[in-house]
Backbone atoms as SQL, in Angstrom:
CREATE TABLE atoms (id INTEGER PRIMARY KEY, chain TEXT, resi INTEGER, resn TEXT, atom TEXT, x REAL, y REAL, z REAL);
INSERT INTO atoms VALUES
  (1, 'A', 1, 'UNK', 'N', 0.814, -1.185, 0.000),
  (2, 'A', 1, 'UNK', 'CA', 0.000, 0.000, 0.000),
  (3, 'A', 1, 'UNK', 'C', 0.862, 1.255, 0.000),
  (4, 'A', 2, 'UNK', 'N', 1.961, 1.235, 0.743),
  (5, 'A', 2, 'UNK', 'CA', 2.825, 2.390, 0.768),
  (6, 'A', 2, 'UNK', 'C', 3.476, 2.637, -0.594),
  (7, 'A', 3, 'UNK', 'N', 3.702, 1.536, -1.330),
  (8, 'A', 3, 'UNK', 'CA', 4.250, 1.666, -2.663),
  (9, 'A', 3, 'UNK', 'C', 3.236, 2.366, -3.571),
  (10, 'A', 4, 'UNK', 'N', 1.990, 2.054, -3.449),
  (11, 'A', 4, 'UNK', 'CA', 0.925, 2.680, -4.226),
  (12, 'A', 4, 'UNK', 'C', 0.812, 4.164, -3.877),
  (13, 'A', 5, 'UNK', 'N', 0.940, 4.488, -2.580),
  (14, 'A', 5, 'UNK', 'CA', 0.921, 5.888, -2.163),
  (15, 'A', 5, 'UNK', 'C', 2.099, 6.652, -2.732),
  (16, 'A', 6, 'UNK', 'N', 3.259, 6.047, -2.707),
  (17, 'A', 6, 'UNK', 'CA', 4.452, 6.713, -3.245),
  (18, 'A', 6, 'UNK', 'C', 4.275, 7.013, -4.734),
  (19, 'A', 7, 'UNK', 'N', 3.780, 6.077, -5.476),
  (20, 'A', 7, 'UNK', 'CA', 3.557, 6.299, -6.906),
  (21, 'A', 7, 'UNK', 'C', 2.522, 7.403, -7.126),
  (22, 'A', 8, 'UNK', 'N', 1.468, 7.367, -6.320),
  (23, 'A', 8, 'UNK', 'CA', 0.442, 8.411, -6.443),
  (24, 'A', 8, 'UNK', 'C', 1.021, 9.789, -6.131),
  (25, 'A', 9, 'UNK', 'N', 1.745, 9.899, -5.020),
  (26, 'A', 9, 'UNK', 'CA', 2.343, 11.187, -4.650),
  (27, 'A', 9, 'UNK', 'C', 3.389, 11.633, -5.670),
  (28, 'A', 10, 'UNK', 'N', 4.160, 10.652, -6.193),
  (29, 'A', 10, 'UNK', 'CA', 5.159, 11.003, -7.186),
  (30, 'A', 10, 'UNK', 'C', 4.474, 11.518, -8.457),
  (31, 'A', 11, 'UNK', 'N', 3.425, 10.849, -8.916),
  (32, 'A', 11, 'UNK', 'CA', 2.681, 11.291, -10.109),
  (33, 'A', 11, 'UNK', 'C', 1.994, 12.634, -9.872),
  (34, 'A', 12, 'UNK', 'N', 1.398, 12.802, -8.679),
  (35, 'A', 12, 'UNK', 'CA', 0.731, 14.062, -8.358),
  (36, 'A', 12, 'UNK', 'C', 1.740, 15.201, -8.329),
  (37, 'A', 13, 'UNK', 'N', 2.917, 14.927, -7.754),
  (38, 'A', 13, 'UNK', 'CA', 3.973, 15.946, -7.719),
  (39, 'A', 13, 'UNK', 'C', 4.457, 16.306, -9.108),
  (40, 'A', 14, 'UNK', 'N', 4.594, 15.314, -9.960),
  (41, 'A', 14, 'UNK', 'CA', 5.040, 15.552, -11.326),
  (42, 'A', 14, 'UNK', 'C', 4.013, 16.381, -12.098),
  (43, 'A', 15, 'UNK', 'N', 2.738, 16.024, -11.935),
  (44, 'A', 15, 'UNK', 'CA', 1.668, 16.776, -12.608),
  (45, 'A', 15, 'UNK', 'C', 1.627, 18.211, -12.069),
  (46, 'A', 16, 'UNK', 'N', 1.754, 18.354, -10.768),
  (47, 'A', 16, 'UNK', 'CA', 1.740, 19.674, -10.143),
  (48, 'A', 16, 'UNK', 'C', 2.924, 20.512, -10.631),
  (49, 'A', 17, 'UNK', 'N', 4.108, 19.903, -10.689),
  (50, 'A', 17, 'UNK', 'CA', 5.307, 20.613, -11.149),
  (51, 'A', 17, 'UNK', 'C', 5.173, 21.002, -12.626),
  (52, 'A', 18, 'UNK', 'N', 4.629, 20.092, -13.418),
  (53, 'A', 18, 'UNK', 'CA', 4.438, 20.400, -14.836),
  (54, 'A', 18, 'UNK', 'C', 3.420, 21.514, -15.006),
  (55, 'A', 19, 'UNK', 'N', 2.392, 21.493, -14.179),
  (56, 'A', 19, 'UNK', 'CA', 1.376, 22.547, -14.253),
  (57, 'A', 19, 'UNK', 'C', 1.942, 23.901, -13.864),
  (58, 'A', 20, 'UNK', 'N', 2.746, 23.935, -12.824),
  (59, 'A', 20, 'UNK', 'CA', 3.366, 25.187, -12.384),
  (60, 'A', 20, 'UNK', 'C', 4.306, 25.714, -13.460),
  (61, 'A', 21, 'UNK', 'N', 5.126, 24.855, -14.013),
  (62, 'A', 21, 'UNK', 'CA', 6.067, 25.274, -15.060),
  (63, 'A', 21, 'UNK', 'C', 5.321, 25.763, -16.299),
  (64, 'A', 22, 'UNK', 'N', 4.230, 25.094, -16.643),
  (65, 'A', 22, 'UNK', 'CA', 3.444, 25.504, -17.809),
  (66, 'A', 22, 'UNK', 'C', 2.785, 26.844, -17.579),
  (67, 'A', 23, 'UNK', 'N', 2.251, 27.056, -16.387),
  (68, 'A', 23, 'UNK', 'CA', 1.607, 28.330, -16.065),
  (69, 'A', 23, 'UNK', 'C', 2.642, 29.433, -15.977),
  (70, 'A', 24, 'UNK', 'N', 3.760, 29.137, -15.377),
  (71, 'A', 24, 'UNK', 'CA', 4.799, 30.141, -15.203),
  (72, 'A', 24, 'UNK', 'C', 5.379, 30.574, -16.544),
  (73, 'A', 25, 'UNK', 'N', 5.572, 29.659, -17.476),
  (74, 'A', 25, 'UNK', 'CA', 6.145, 30.030, -18.768),
  (75, 'A', 25, 'UNK', 'C', 5.153, 30.835, -19.601),
  (76, 'A', 26, 'UNK', 'N', 3.850, 30.587, -19.439),
  (77, 'A', 26, 'UNK', 'CA', 2.890, 31.383, -20.195),
  (78, 'A', 26, 'UNK', 'C', 2.560, 32.686, -19.490),
  (79, 'A', 27, 'UNK', 'N', 2.857, 32.798, -18.198),
  (80, 'A', 27, 'UNK', 'CA', 2.563, 34.024, -17.469),
  (81, 'A', 27, 'UNK', 'C', 3.528, 35.136, -17.837),
  (82, 'A', 28, 'UNK', 'N', 4.756, 34.786, -18.180),
  (83, 'A', 28, 'UNK', 'CA', 5.745, 35.791, -18.554),
  (84, 'A', 28, 'UNK', 'C', 5.737, 35.950, -20.062),
  (85, 'A', 29, 'UNK', 'N', 5.388, 37.147, -20.542),
  (86, 'A', 29, 'UNK', 'CA', 5.394, 37.331, -21.998),
  (87, 'A', 29, 'UNK', 'C', 6.829, 37.319, -22.515),
  (88, 'A', 30, 'UNK', 'N', 6.956, 36.902, -23.740),
  (89, 'A', 30, 'UNK', 'CA', 8.279, 36.881, -24.344),
  (90, 'A', 30, 'UNK', 'C', 8.726, 38.303, -24.603),
  (91, 'A', 31, 'UNK', 'N', 9.995, 38.555, -24.431),
  (92, 'A', 31, 'UNK', 'CA', 10.498, 39.919, -24.604),
  (93, 'A', 31, 'UNK', 'C', 10.467, 40.282, -26.088),
  (94, 'A', 32, 'UNK', 'N', 10.100, 41.522, -26.311),
  (95, 'A', 32, 'UNK', 'CA', 10.039, 42.032, -27.683),
  (96, 'A', 32, 'UNK', 'C', 11.257, 42.902, -27.933),
  (97, 'A', 33, 'UNK', 'N', 11.755, 42.817, -29.114),
  (98, 'A', 33, 'UNK', 'CA', 12.898, 43.650, -29.477),
  (99, 'A', 33, 'UNK', 'C', 12.385, 45.005, -29.932),
  (100, 'A', 34, 'UNK', 'N', 13.098, 46.031, -29.573),
  (101, 'A', 34, 'UNK', 'CA', 12.740, 47.381, -30.003),
  (102, 'A', 34, 'UNK', 'C', 13.045, 47.522, -31.485),
  (103, 'A', 35, 'UNK', 'N', 12.174, 48.214, -32.232),
  (104, 'A', 35, 'UNK', 'CA', 12.455, 48.388, -33.658),
  (105, 'A', 35, 'UNK', 'C', 13.634, 49.331, -33.845),
  (106, 'A', 36, 'UNK', 'N', 14.316, 49.149, -34.921),
  (107, 'A', 36, 'UNK', 'CA', 15.449, 50.028, -35.204),
  (108, 'A', 36, 'UNK', 'C', 14.918, 51.387, -35.646),
  (109, 'A', 37, 'UNK', 'N', 15.606, 52.470, -35.316),
  (110, 'A', 37, 'UNK', 'CA', 15.119, 53.802, -35.681),
  (111, 'A', 37, 'UNK', 'C', 15.188, 54.003, -37.192),
  (112, 'A', 38, 'UNK', 'N', 14.283, 54.815, -37.736),
  (113, 'A', 38, 'UNK', 'CA', 14.290, 55.055, -39.187),
  (114, 'A', 38, 'UNK', 'C', 15.476, 55.923, -39.590),
  (115, 'A', 39, 'UNK', 'N', 15.766, 55.891, -40.846),
  (116, 'A', 39, 'UNK', 'CA', 16.849, 56.708, -41.383),
  (117, 'A', 39, 'UNK', 'C', 16.462, 58.184, -41.296),
  (118, 'A', 40, 'UNK', 'N', 17.403, 59.074, -41.103),
  (119, 'A', 40, 'UNK', 'CA', 17.066, 60.501, -41.041),
  (120, 'A', 40, 'UNK', 'C', 16.545, 60.992, -42.387),
  (121, 'A', 41, 'UNK', 'N', 15.644, 61.966, -42.319),
  (122, 'A', 41, 'UNK', 'CA', 15.026, 62.494, -43.541),
  (123, 'A', 41, 'UNK', 'C', 16.033, 63.248, -44.387),
  (124, 'A', 42, 'UNK', 'N', 16.869, 64.028, -43.738),
  (125, 'A', 42, 'UNK', 'CA', 17.871, 64.810, -44.468),
  (126, 'A', 42, 'UNK', 'C', 19.249, 64.351, -44.030),
  (127, 'A', 43, 'UNK', 'N', 20.076, 64.042, -44.999),
  (128, 'A', 43, 'UNK', 'CA', 21.420, 63.626, -44.664),
  (129, 'A', 43, 'UNK', 'C', 22.383, 64.805, -44.617),
  (130, 'A', 44, 'UNK', 'N', 21.995, 65.948, -45.219),
  (131, 'A', 44, 'UNK', 'CA', 22.842, 67.136, -45.224),
  (132, 'A', 44, 'UNK', 'C', 22.495, 68.032, -44.052),
  (133, 'A', 45, 'UNK', 'N', 23.436, 68.799, -43.562),
  (134, 'A', 45, 'UNK', 'CA', 23.118, 69.764, -42.494),
  (135, 'A', 45, 'UNK', 'C', 22.205, 70.870, -43.014),
  (136, 'A', 46, 'UNK', 'N', 21.477, 71.495, -42.101),
  (137, 'A', 46, 'UNK', 'CA', 20.517, 72.540, -42.491),
  (138, 'A', 46, 'UNK', 'C', 21.206, 73.752, -43.095),
  (139, 'A', 47, 'UNK', 'N', 22.347, 74.095, -42.629),
  (140, 'A', 47, 'UNK', 'CA', 23.038, 75.285, -43.132),
  (141, 'A', 47, 'UNK', 'C', 23.377, 75.135, -44.606),
  (142, 'A', 48, 'UNK', 'N', 23.793, 73.953, -45.008),
  (143, 'A', 48, 'UNK', 'CA', 24.154, 73.733, -46.403),
  (144, 'A', 48, 'UNK', 'C', 22.923, 73.743, -47.296),
  (145, 'A', 49, 'UNK', 'N', 21.809, 73.222, -46.809),
  (146, 'A', 49, 'UNK', 'CA', 20.616, 73.158, -47.649),
  (147, 'A', 49, 'UNK', 'C', 19.965, 74.529, -47.819),
  (148, 'A', 50, 'UNK', 'N', 20.039, 75.393, -46.796),
  (149, 'A', 50, 'UNK', 'CA', 19.413, 76.706, -46.915),
  (150, 'A', 50, 'UNK', 'C', 20.209, 77.628, -47.832),
  (151, 'A', 51, 'UNK', 'N', 21.513, 77.496, -47.862),
  (152, 'A', 51, 'UNK', 'CA', 22.310, 78.354, -48.732),
  (153, 'A', 51, 'UNK', 'C', 22.374, 77.809, -50.148),
  (154, 'A', 52, 'UNK', 'N', 22.083, 76.542, -50.328),
  (155, 'A', 52, 'UNK', 'CA', 22.178, 75.926, -51.634),
  (156, 'A', 52, 'UNK', 'C', 20.869, 75.919, -52.404),
  (157, 'A', 53, 'UNK', 'N', 19.958, 76.825, -52.084),
  (158, 'A', 53, 'UNK', 'CA', 18.683, 76.861, -52.818),
  (159, 'A', 53, 'UNK', 'C', 18.931, 77.261, -54.264),
  (160, 'A', 54, 'UNK', 'N', 18.188, 76.652, -55.120),
  (161, 'A', 54, 'UNK', 'CA', 18.343, 76.958, -56.528),
  (162, 'A', 54, 'UNK', 'C', 17.533, 78.189, -56.880),
  (163, 'A', 55, 'UNK', 'N', 17.777, 78.688, -58.048),
  (164, 'A', 55, 'UNK', 'CA', 17.087, 79.890, -58.507),
  (165, 'A', 55, 'UNK', 'C', 15.598, 79.635, -58.695),
  (166, 'A', 56, 'UNK', 'N', 15.244, 78.422, -59.090),
  (167, 'A', 56, 'UNK', 'CA', 13.828, 78.124, -59.304),
  (168, 'A', 56, 'UNK', 'C', 13.070, 78.104, -57.975),
  (169, 'A', 57, 'UNK', 'N', 13.714, 77.628, -56.911),
  (170, 'A', 57, 'UNK', 'CA', 13.074, 77.643, -55.593),
  (171, 'A', 57, 'UNK', 'C', 12.878, 79.074, -55.120),
  (172, 'A', 58, 'UNK', 'N', 13.869, 79.905, -55.338),
  (173, 'A', 58, 'UNK', 'CA', 13.752, 81.311, -54.947),
  (174, 'A', 58, 'UNK', 'C', 12.649, 82.006, -55.730),
  (175, 'A', 59, 'UNK', 'N', 12.573, 81.702, -57.018),
  (176, 'A', 59, 'UNK', 'CA', 11.534, 82.310, -57.849),
  (177, 'A', 59, 'UNK', 'C', 10.151, 81.861, -57.387),
  (178, 'A', 60, 'UNK', 'N', 10.031, 80.607, -57.012),
  (179, 'A', 60, 'UNK', 'CA', 8.753, 80.078, -56.523),
  (180, 'A', 60, 'UNK', 'C', 8.367, 80.756, -55.210),
  (181, 'A', 61, 'UNK', 'N', 9.334, 80.929, -54.325),
  (182, 'A', 61, 'UNK', 'CA', 9.060, 81.611, -53.060),
  (183, 'A', 61, 'UNK', 'C', 8.662, 83.070, -53.282),
  (184, 'A', 62, 'UNK', 'N', 9.315, 83.735, -54.217),
  (185, 'A', 62, 'UNK', 'CA', 8.959, 85.123, -54.525),
  (186, 'A', 62, 'UNK', 'C', 7.565, 85.207, -55.120),
  (187, 'A', 63, 'UNK', 'N', 7.204, 84.243, -55.954),
  (188, 'A', 63, 'UNK', 'CA', 5.869, 84.231, -56.533),
  (189, 'A', 63, 'UNK', 'C', 4.817, 84.031, -55.444),
  (190, 'A', 64, 'UNK', 'N', 5.074, 83.116, -54.505),
  (191, 'A', 64, 'UNK', 'CA', 4.137, 82.907, -53.398),
  (192, 'A', 64, 'UNK', 'C', 4.003, 84.165, -52.548),
  (193, 'A', 65, 'UNK', 'N', 5.110, 84.827, -52.308),
  (194, 'A', 65, 'UNK', 'CA', 5.062, 86.067, -51.523),
  (195, 'A', 65, 'UNK', 'C', 4.259, 87.143, -52.254),
  (196, 'A', 66, 'UNK', 'N', 4.466, 87.254, -53.555),
  (197, 'A', 66, 'UNK', 'CA', 3.737, 88.244, -54.349),
  (198, 'A', 66, 'UNK', 'C', 2.234, 87.943, -54.327),
  (199, 'A', 67, 'UNK', 'N', 1.848, 86.669, -54.494),
  (200, 'A', 67, 'UNK', 'CA', 0.435, 86.292, -54.448),
  (201, 'A', 67, 'UNK', 'C', -0.160, 86.585, -53.074),
  (202, 'A', 68, 'UNK', 'N', 0.612, 86.310, -52.028),
  (203, 'A', 68, 'UNK', 'CA', 0.137, 86.566, -50.669),
  (204, 'A', 68, 'UNK', 'C', -0.106, 88.053, -50.456),
  (205, 'A', 69, 'UNK', 'N', 0.840, 88.870, -50.877),
  (206, 'A', 69, 'UNK', 'CA', 0.689, 90.325, -50.698),
  (207, 'A', 69, 'UNK', 'C', -0.478, 90.882, -51.513),
  (208, 'A', 70, 'UNK', 'N', -0.661, 90.358, -52.743),
  (209, 'A', 70, 'UNK', 'CA', -1.780, 90.818, -53.570),
  (210, 'A', 70, 'UNK', 'C', -3.117, 90.405, -52.948),
  (211, 'A', 71, 'UNK', 'N', -3.188, 89.200, -52.445),
  (212, 'A', 71, 'UNK', 'CA', -4.421, 88.739, -51.806),
  (213, 'A', 71, 'UNK', 'C', -4.712, 89.537, -50.541),
  (214, 'A', 72, 'UNK', 'N', -3.680, 89.854, -49.794),
  (215, 'A', 72, 'UNK', 'CA', -3.847, 90.638, -48.578),
  (216, 'A', 72, 'UNK', 'C', -4.331, 92.050, -48.895),
  (217, 'A', 73, 'UNK', 'N', -3.774, 92.659, -49.942),
  (218, 'A', 73, 'UNK', 'CA', -4.207, 93.989, -50.344),
  (219, 'A', 73, 'UNK', 'C', -5.664, 93.964, -50.805),
  (220, 'A', 74, 'UNK', 'N', -6.029, 92.944, -51.565),
  (221, 'A', 74, 'UNK', 'CA', -7.409, 92.805, -52.034),
  (222, 'A', 74, 'UNK', 'C', -8.357, 92.604, -50.857),
  (223, 'A', 75, 'UNK', 'N', -7.950, 91.806, -49.890),
  (224, 'A', 75, 'UNK', 'CA', -8.779, 91.578, -48.709),
  (225, 'A', 75, 'UNK', 'C', -8.993, 92.878, -47.931),
  (226, 'A', 76, 'UNK', 'N', -7.938, 93.638, -47.744),
  (227, 'A', 76, 'UNK', 'CA', -8.065, 94.917, -47.031),
  (228, 'A', 76, 'UNK', 'C', -8.998, 95.874, -47.766),
  (229, 'A', 77, 'UNK', 'N', -8.874, 95.899, -49.076),
  (230, 'A', 77, 'UNK', 'CA', -9.732, 96.773, -49.894),
  (231, 'A', 77, 'UNK', 'C', -11.199, 96.380, -49.752),
  (232, 'A', 78, 'UNK', 'N', -11.490, 95.080, -49.840),
  (233, 'A', 78, 'UNK', 'CA', -12.869, 94.605, -49.721),
  (234, 'A', 78, 'UNK', 'C', -13.433, 94.859, -48.315),
  (235, 'A', 79, 'UNK', 'N', -12.617, 94.694, -47.304),
  (236, 'A', 79, 'UNK', 'CA', -13.086, 94.932, -45.934),
  (237, 'A', 79, 'UNK', 'C', -13.417, 96.405, -45.744),
  (238, 'A', 80, 'UNK', 'N', -12.587, 97.280, -46.282),
  (239, 'A', 80, 'UNK', 'CA', -12.867, 98.715, -46.166),
  (240, 'A', 80, 'UNK', 'C', -14.143, 99.097, -46.905),
  (241, 'A', 81, 'UNK', 'N', -14.388, 98.502, -48.082),
  (242, 'A', 81, 'UNK', 'CA', -15.628, 98.767, -48.822),
  (243, 'A', 81, 'UNK', 'C', -16.842, 98.308, -48.016),
  (244, 'A', 82, 'UNK', 'N', -16.755, 97.121, -47.450),
  (245, 'A', 82, 'UNK', 'CA', -17.860, 96.595, -46.655),
  (246, 'A', 82, 'UNK', 'C', -18.087, 97.451, -45.410),
  (247, 'A', 83, 'UNK', 'N', -17.025, 97.885, -44.770),
  (248, 'A', 83, 'UNK', 'CA', -17.150, 98.722, -43.581),
  (249, 'A', 83, 'UNK', 'C', -17.859, 100.039, -43.923),
  (250, 'A', 84, 'UNK', 'N', -17.528, 100.609, -45.082),
  (251, 'A', 84, 'UNK', 'CA', -18.170, 101.854, -45.496),
  (252, 'A', 84, 'UNK', 'C', -19.655, 101.640, -45.766),
  (253, 'A', 85, 'UNK', 'N', -20.014, 100.550, -46.413),
  (254, 'A', 85, 'UNK', 'CA', -21.432, 100.295, -46.689),
  (255, 'A', 85, 'UNK', 'C', -22.225, 100.023, -45.430),
  (256, 'A', 86, 'UNK', 'N', -21.646, 99.280, -44.503),
  (257, 'A', 86, 'UNK', 'CA', -22.348, 98.972, -43.259),
  (258, 'A', 86, 'UNK', 'C', -22.497, 100.234, -42.420),
  (259, 'A', 87, 'UNK', 'N', -21.534, 101.150, -42.497),
  (260, 'A', 87, 'UNK', 'CA', -21.621, 102.400, -41.741),
  (261, 'A', 87, 'UNK', 'C', -22.772, 103.272, -42.246),
  (262, 'A', 88, 'UNK', 'N', -23.100, 103.169, -43.523),
  (263, 'A', 88, 'UNK', 'CA', -24.195, 103.946, -44.101),
  (264, 'A', 88, 'UNK', 'C', -25.565, 103.400, -43.695),
  (265, 'A', 89, 'UNK', 'N', -25.661, 102.122, -43.358),
  (266, 'A', 89, 'UNK', 'CA', -26.938, 101.507, -43.003),
  (267, 'A', 89, 'UNK', 'C', -27.360, 101.905, -41.593),
  (268, 'A', 90, 'UNK', 'N', -28.655, 101.997, -41.428),
  (269, 'A', 90, 'UNK', 'CA', -29.202, 102.200, -40.099),
  (270, 'A', 90, 'UNK', 'C', -29.459, 100.838, -39.474),
  (271, 'A', 91, 'UNK', 'N', -29.534, 100.778, -38.175),
  (272, 'A', 91, 'UNK', 'CA', -29.709, 99.491, -37.501),
  (273, 'A', 91, 'UNK', 'C', -31.061, 98.853, -37.819),
  (274, 'A', 92, 'UNK', 'N', -32.046, 99.654, -38.241),
  (275, 'A', 92, 'UNK', 'CA', -33.358, 99.084, -38.551),
  (276, 'A', 92, 'UNK', 'C', -33.433, 98.548, -39.977),
  (277, 'A', 93, 'UNK', 'N', -32.458, 98.902, -40.839),
  (278, 'A', 93, 'UNK', 'CA', -32.451, 98.424, -42.227),
  (279, 'A', 93, 'UNK', 'C', -32.037, 96.955, -42.285),
  (280, 'A', 94, 'UNK', 'N', -32.497, 96.303, -43.345),
  (281, 'A', 94, 'UNK', 'CA', -32.145, 94.902, -43.576),
  (282, 'A', 94, 'UNK', 'C', -30.905, 94.885, -44.454),
  (283, 'A', 95, 'UNK', 'N', -29.995, 93.962, -44.154),
  (284, 'A', 95, 'UNK', 'CA', -28.781, 93.857, -44.966),
  (285, 'A', 95, 'UNK', 'C', -29.152, 93.452, -46.380),
  (286, 'A', 96, 'UNK', 'N', -28.480, 94.061, -47.329),
  (287, 'A', 96, 'UNK', 'CA', -28.780, 93.758, -48.733),
  (288, 'A', 96, 'UNK', 'C', -27.988, 92.532, -49.184),
  (289, 'A', 97, 'UNK', 'N', -28.354, 92.043, -50.359),
  (290, 'A', 97, 'UNK', 'CA', -27.661, 90.907, -50.952),
  (291, 'A', 97, 'UNK', 'C', -26.233, 91.296, -51.305),
  (292, 'A', 98, 'UNK', 'N', -26.045, 92.557, -51.638),
  (293, 'A', 98, 'UNK', 'CA', -24.709, 93.036, -51.976),
  (294, 'A', 98, 'UNK', 'C', -23.760, 92.871, -50.784),
  (295, 'A', 99, 'UNK', 'N', -24.232, 93.168, -49.594),
  (296, 'A', 99, 'UNK', 'CA', -23.405, 93.029, -48.402),
  (297, 'A', 99, 'UNK', 'C', -23.105, 91.550, -48.148),
  (298, 'A', 100, 'UNK', 'N', -24.091, 90.702, -48.368),
  (299, 'A', 100, 'UNK', 'CA', -23.889, 89.267, -48.204),
  (300, 'A', 100, 'UNK', 'C', -22.832, 88.751, -49.179),
  (301, 'A', 101, 'UNK', 'N', -22.914, 89.189, -50.432),
  (302, 'A', 101, 'UNK', 'CA', -21.939, 88.765, -51.431),
  (303, 'A', 101, 'UNK', 'C', -20.549, 89.296, -51.104),
  (304, 'A', 102, 'UNK', 'N', -20.469, 90.533, -50.610),
  (305, 'A', 102, 'UNK', 'CA', -19.165, 91.084, -50.237),
  (306, 'A', 102, 'UNK', 'C', -18.546, 90.306, -49.075),
  (307, 'A', 103, 'UNK', 'N', -19.357, 89.943, -48.108),
  (308, 'A', 103, 'UNK', 'CA', -18.824, 89.179, -46.978),
  (309, 'A', 103, 'UNK', 'C', -18.392, 87.782, -47.417),
  (310, 'A', 104, 'UNK', 'N', -19.098, 87.196, -48.376),
  (311, 'A', 104, 'UNK', 'CA', -18.691, 85.897, -48.919),
  (312, 'A', 104, 'UNK', 'C', -17.370, 86.012, -49.661),
  (313, 'A', 105, 'UNK', 'N', -17.190, 87.098, -50.394),
  (314, 'A', 105, 'UNK', 'CA', -15.933, 87.343, -51.113),
  (315, 'A', 105, 'UNK', 'C', -14.778, 87.537, -50.128),
  (316, 'A', 106, 'UNK', 'N', -15.043, 88.250, -49.041),
  (317, 'A', 106, 'UNK', 'CA', -14.020, 88.460, -48.018),
  (318, 'A', 106, 'UNK', 'C', -13.630, 87.125, -47.383),
  (319, 'A', 107, 'UNK', 'N', -14.616, 86.293, -47.137),
  (320, 'A', 107, 'UNK', 'CA', -14.354, 84.975, -46.561),
  (321, 'A', 107, 'UNK', 'C', -13.523, 84.121, -47.501),
  (322, 'A', 108, 'UNK', 'N', -13.820, 84.179, -48.787),
  (323, 'A', 108, 'UNK', 'CA', -13.059, 83.425, -49.782),
  (324, 'A', 108, 'UNK', 'C', -11.613, 83.906, -49.829),
  (325, 'A', 109, 'UNK', 'N', -11.421, 85.220, -49.796),
  (326, 'A', 109, 'UNK', 'CA', -10.061, 85.764, -49.813),
  (327, 'A', 109, 'UNK', 'C', -9.292, 85.390, -48.541),
  (328, 'A', 110, 'UNK', 'N', -9.982, 85.363, -47.415),
  (329, 'A', 110, 'UNK', 'CA', -9.326, 84.980, -46.167),
  (330, 'A', 110, 'UNK', 'C', -8.873, 83.519, -46.217),
  (331, 'A', 111, 'UNK', 'N', -9.691, 82.648, -46.784),
  (332, 'A', 111, 'UNK', 'CA', -9.302, 81.242, -46.929),
  (333, 'A', 111, 'UNK', 'C', -8.118, 81.101, -47.881),
  (334, 'A', 112, 'UNK', 'N', -8.122, 81.899, -48.946),
  (335, 'A', 112, 'UNK', 'CA', -7.019, 81.874, -49.904),
  (336, 'A', 112, 'UNK', 'C', -5.731, 82.320, -49.219),
  (337, 'A', 113, 'UNK', 'N', -5.810, 83.349, -48.395),
  (338, 'A', 113, 'UNK', 'CA', -4.637, 83.813, -47.660),
  (339, 'A', 113, 'UNK', 'C', -4.133, 82.744, -46.709),
  (340, 'A', 114, 'UNK', 'N', -5.045, 82.071, -46.068),
  (341, 'A', 114, 'UNK', 'CA', -4.657, 81.010, -45.130),
  (342, 'A', 114, 'UNK', 'C', -3.916, 79.889, -45.873),
  (343, 'A', 115, 'UNK', 'N', -4.412, 79.502, -47.020),
  (344, 'A', 115, 'UNK', 'CA', -3.757, 78.452, -47.813),
  (345, 'A', 115, 'UNK', 'C', -2.394, 78.906, -48.326),
  (346, 'A', 116, 'UNK', 'N', -2.286, 80.177, -48.718),
  (347, 'A', 116, 'UNK', 'CA', -0.998, 80.691, -49.183),
  (348, 'A', 116, 'UNK', 'C', 0.002, 80.756, -48.027),
  (349, 'A', 117, 'UNK', 'N', -0.463, 81.060, -46.846),
  (350, 'A', 117, 'UNK', 'CA', 0.427, 81.124, -45.696),
  (351, 'A', 117, 'UNK', 'C', 0.940, 79.731, -45.316),
  (352, 'A', 118, 'UNK', 'N', 0.133, 78.706, -45.553),
  (353, 'A', 118, 'UNK', 'CA', 0.566, 77.342, -45.239),
  (354, 'A', 118, 'UNK', 'C', 1.669, 76.875, -46.181),
  (355, 'A', 119, 'UNK', 'N', 1.575, 77.254, -47.440),
  (356, 'A', 119, 'UNK', 'CA', 2.543, 76.751, -48.429),
  (357, 'A', 119, 'UNK', 'C', 3.795, 77.553, -48.501);
């Protein structure tokens, strides 16, 4: 009988040990390797790239600046026209379609300026 108990305890211990080892190995996640960093976007220093601009890039920048200034001048002109018309109206008058169209034009020019400033 003691031999039967020993075999039972030995088997129970083996099953218990295998269960613990199985649980322990699945409880710890496997380590993940960190990804390698990406290559830098620019391999040249900033000082060299800013002084090495080509003539076409400069011309493009000047054209954008000219368009921005023209749009800004047009926007200021339209705002002043609208301000003058609104100043002539009395508070009891209804806004005309002309004022609505002018404000829509001002809004369009403001969006155009915003897009030019982004680029």
